C-alpha angles and dihedrals in degrees: 000000000000121000129194130204111270096202116071115239113240129208093035103192098177102127096174093110088065089064094057133068136326090020096050092065091047092052091047092057116091110258117233112253097019112125120247117327097337093122092046092048091052089051092049091052091050091050090051089051092051092049093047092051095051108120094013118122117218121181123186111214093230092051100045119119110260123206126189108230102174140337107312093001126107131174118214107202120222102165142356121183117234114260121241101036137084117262119251117243105291095001113145123230088221142346128193145143115246112208117201125188120218110295095011124134139188135191113213120210123236113283143135127319108305130208119201123196120177111225098172136012122346135292140184112231117188091336095313116115111220127193134192112325093357111145129211128181119195124191124246114283096036118136103203124188116217122208128172122189097189102020132272147196112219127185110219123192121185121196146152129284139059109260136168122264110269129189124188119183115209093217092052104037103070126199112272115203115258106167137340106309093358130099124188134201118199107214097177135349136187139142094012095304131094148182109238145177117213125197114192131183122230109284095021119137142181119224125244108297142168131220125243089180130029107282120216122192122190117182108229095172136354134008132295135186114222100187105305095341122096114212119197135192110310095014120127136202132185116197111192123232110277095036126098146196124240094187128034111163143134132212095186103040119254148212113207139171115226132184115191141073116012088210114039115231104228117203 
């Protein structure tokens, strides 16, 4: 059964429709009164943005499909791979946020390797109690049981490969320096790809880079510009292998989960 929010969201700041037709053509036309090629340059930038975002999947938290799985348990879908084709390097089979009310529980069927990251509250996964930003990776074939006494939101990513069980506690892991104003925590790594948590200060940025594996970004806290797109807490983007980002910067400071290249490929 699929449920939809009953209360309209206010202050909708998703401007992506302005980048599509018929608005794109209007923006591309020189505006009367603008000096020189200003109107044309704005249009060219919009066209570059549209081209760069082709193939990328962006899901706003408030607009994600929500399914009821059990009493007090909902699944907010972020990504599901198309059936009948091979996965791209690093592409997940599925990604979602499972939301459990206080006292709710859920048994997950056997599947691929699963990553669990707690975004709110606390939850017991397969007998392991996880708190805020704790990370657990279970190998393919596991059938974990989720229980939350006080309620929780848990990001769950399912992918290919048989890997060893990995547990990273937020309070014990620390934040190793990665770049000026940016700290990075490696949660799991293998085959050139990794699951990561980034913590960036206000004003921090990452230079132009490309993706050798699919790159997933889930906003855990704060706001981040990926090119001309502003992602906010709970939003998700998947950029396929072979794409890239010209702009990655934050004005507010941010904590984000990423799954992609262990070593960024700077252009």
